[in-house]
C-alpha positions in Angstrom: -22.4 -2.6 40.1 -20.9 0.4 38.0 -18.6 -2.0 36.1 -22.0 -4.3 36.1 -24.2 -0.9 34.4 -20.9 -0.9 32.0 -20.9 -4.9 31.0 -25.4 -5.1 30.6 -25.2 -1.7 28.4 -21.8 -3.1 26.1 -24.1 -6.4 26.1 -27.0 -4.0 24.9 -25.1 -2.1 22.4 -23.8 -5.2 20.9 -26.8 -7.1 20.1 -28.4 -3.8 18.9 -25.9 -3.3 16.7 -26.1 -7.2 15.5 -30.0 -6.8 15.0 -29.8 -3.9 12.8 -26.9 -5.7 10.6 -29.3 -8.6 10.3 -32.2 -6.7 9.2 -30.3 -4.8 6.7 -31.3 -6.3 2.9 -28.5 -6.6 0.1 -27.3 -4.3 -2.0 -28.7 -4.1 -4.9 -27.5 -5.9 -8.4 -24.5 -3.5 -10.4 -25.5 -2.1 -13.7 -22.9 -1.2 -16.4 -22.9 2.3 -15.7 -22.1 1.6 -12.1 -19.7 -1.2 -13.0 -18.1 1.9 -15.7 -18.1 3.4 -12.9 -15.8 1.2 -10.2 -13.6 0.0 -12.9 -12.3 4.0 -14.1 -12.2 4.7 -10.3 -10.9 1.8 -9.9 -7.7 2.3 -12.2 -7.3 6.4 -11.3 -6.9 4.5 -7.8 -4.0 2.1 -9.0 -2.1 4.8 -10.7 -2.6 7.4 -8.3 -1.0 4.7 -5.9 1.6 4.2 -8.1 2.7 7.8 -8.4 2.9 7.8 -4.6 4.8 5.4 -4.4 7.4 6.4 -6.5 7.4 9.6 -4.9 8.0 8.1 -1.6 10.7 6.1 -4.0 12.3 9.5 -5.1 12.4 10.6 -1.7 14.0 7.8 0.2 16.6 8.3 -2.2 17.2 12.2 -2.1 17.5 11.4 2.1 19.6 8.8 1.7 21.9 11.4 -0.8 22.3 13.9 0.8 23.1 11.2 4.1 25.7 10.0 2.6 27.3 13.6 1.4 27.0 14.9 4.8 28.8 11.2 5.9 31.7 11.7 3.4 32.3 15.3 4.1 32.7 14.1 8.2 34.8 12.0 6.9 33.3 8.8 7.2 32.4 6.5 4.7 28.7 4.4 3.4 27.3 1.8 2.3 24.9 1.8 1.3 22.6 -1.1 1.4 19.9 -2.3 -0.5 15.9 -2.1 0.9 13.7 -4.6 -0.1 12.2 -2.2 -2.4 15.1 -1.3 -4.6 16.5 -5.5 -4.6 12.4 -6.5 -6.3 13.3 -3.5 -8.5 16.5 -4.8 -9.3 15.6 -8.4 -9.9 12.9 -7.5 -12.4 15.4 -6.0 -14.6 18.1 -8.4 -13.9 15.3 -11.8 -14.4 14.5 -9.0 -18.0 18.4 -8.4 -19.0 18.3 -12.4 -18.6 15.4 -13.0 -20.3 16.6 -11.4 -23.8 19.7 -12.6 -23.7 18.2 -15.9 -23.1 15.9 -14.4 -26.5 18.8 -13.7 -28.5 20.5 -17.3 -28.4 
């Protein structure tokens, strides 16, 4: 009986929520000021994401360097393996060098 009550309550909640969302009016169109603010926020968010990505990469490099130093101190040989992000960056740099070499010819 408790399960039936829970199912009825869940169905009622879902139904009322759907009805409430269906009654909401569409958002008003943005004016020029709002569009400019949205573009500025988008640019700011992209810059913050890029800074966070750079900080993450720097931290990962620092941890990897410490790990390799500790392993060398123990007498073990460690060969660093490039991650996906490092591989993509290296590939992009290599592609740019190839384009420069072709342009010089």
